[in-house]
N, C-alpha and C positions, 0 to 999 in steps of 0.2 A: 902369107899368111897360110898358117896350119889347119888344117880341116879335121885336126884330129882334138875328139872331143873325148876326154877320159872322163872318168868319174868323178865324183866327191865324196870324201868321208868329214862328217863334222861329228868331232865331240864338243859336245859341251858336258857343264857342269858344274854349282859353285866352287868357287876358290876354294884351293887344298884337298881339294876331290883324289888329285891324281892323275888328272887327264894327260896333264903335261907330260910324265914320266911316260905314258902309256902310247905316245902320239911320237915319243922320242923312240924307244923302242920297237914302234911298226916302221917308223923313216929309216930304219938302220935294215930292216930287211929289204935285200935287194932284191927276190921275189918282185912284189907289191909296185915297184916301178913310180914310187911317191916323191912327191916333192910340198916342202911345206909352205901353205898360204901366209905367210906376213901382213899379221893385220896393222891397217892404223891408227893412229891413237894421239889423243891431244895431252895427254898426261906427259908428265916427266920422266926420265928412264930412272929405272931401279936397280939399284948395284954395278952389276955387271954388264947389263943390256947395252945393246947394240943395235942405231940404226940399222936399216933395213935388212936387220938380222933378227934380231927376236920381234920387233915391231917398225914401220916409219913412222917416226917422232914427230906432228907437223906441229905446230904455233896453233892457238885455238881459231883465230882467224884463216889458218890454209885449211882447218878443216870444212869450217863453214864453208867456202869458197866451192872446195870438192864437192861440199852437198849440193850446190846450189847448182852446177857444172853437172850434177848426175853421174859423177864417178864412181859412185860406189854401188857394189852387188846388194851390199847391207850396211845399215850403220844404226847407231845404238847412243845415244845421251845415259850412260851407266849411271853415274853419279853428274851430279852436278860440273857442269864444264868441262867433264870427264867423259871426251867419247871413243868410242873405240867403232871400226869399221872396216869391212873388204871391198879393195878397189878393185873397180871391174880388169881393169892393166894388169893383176896379181894373177888372176886366173886366165886369163890369155897370155901370161910369160907362161907358163906352168908346162898350159896344153900346147904351147909352141915346143915344147921342149921333149912332147911327145911321155909326158907324163901325169898320172895321176893326181889331185890336189888331194891335199889331207889339211884342214883346219882343227885351229885349239881353238873356242868361240864361246862367247857368249850366247845363253839359253836362246834369246831371243832372236839372234843373229843367226845362228843356227837355225831355227825354226824357217826363218825367212829364206834363206837356201833352198832347204826343203821343198817351199813352197813354191821357189823360183825354178827351182829343175829338180821336181820331183822324180823322175824314172832315172836320172842319173846318181842319184844324193843318196847315199847310208848316213844315217842319222844316229850318230849312237850317245847317253847319256852317260856319264860315270857317276854311278850315287856312291856315296860315303855310308862306313859305318851309321854314322850317328852326326849329330850336329856338335853334339860335347866334341866327338874326335874331329873334325873341322876345327873346331876352337883348337885343340890341341896342338894340331897342324901348325893354323896360321901364325898362332905363338911364337913354337920352333922356329920359323922362318927369319923370325928377328928384322923384318924388313917395312914393316908398316906400324903406324903408332897403333895403342891403343883402341881409338875413336874411331878410327879406318878398319880396324879389328871387329868391333861390333856390329859397323855399318854391315861388314861383309857375313856377319852372322843373321844378322835380320833380314836380307837379300836372299840367303842363302833355303830360305824355311821356301821362299812366293820360289825359286827356283825349282825346288824339289817337287812341287805339284807341278810342275812341266813336264816331268820326266814321262807320264802316258802315253804326251806327244809324239814322241820319238819313237824311229822303227826300233830299237832294242834299247834295252837296260844292263849295263854290266853293274856288277854290288864289289866295288875295290874292297871288297873287308880283306883280301888275301891279292898280296899282288902278283905274284907269281899265276895266279890261279886268275884273277882278272887279264894279266898280256897273254895267256894259251885263251881265251873264251875272245878277246878283241881279234886277235890275230885268223881264229875258225871266222869271225863273222868274216873280214876281210877276202881271204879265197875264197868264203862263199860268193860275193858278192862281186869278185869280179870273173869267178866261175872257170876260176885255175885247180890242176891238180895240187894238192900238199907234197911237199917233194919229205920223197923217205930222206929218217938223218942216217949218215953216214956209221956204219960201227965202227968203234975203236978196237 
């Protein structure tokens, strides 16, 4: 078992805020030495999602068995019978690789991780331009029914109210600006010097 205890980067936001795009961008920056924490969920895969890559897709019974066995670092019933959680084994897997962990996670789960690892965690809330902008983004995804979208919009108002509990709030009004700001946060939290860009 590795003694390496890396940093934890939590990114939370209402659905459609662009946090997944930001997380994917950070994962591509080799300097940061990040690995993605794959969440477990009891929901069905959407579109091209793959087991073990996008999520660990568990049956409702499997998920509840893991809760009973205290296998989760955090878990949440986000919608009825729709559970999401972070398996403790996932963080151990990434630390064994001597990498820092990055989470793309629900606001409740994100704050729970921050509470469990206060010193190791940087919790970042990604704020969308407006609820209307969220609606448009979710509709453009074309992955969910109108009812599901309305549920997500209703939930977004509650999630936005949690923003002040996070260490940092990034306003994702312009993606390029948001990407630069999140990079700066990661550099600072890891305590590493920003690499100068090579001259063309």
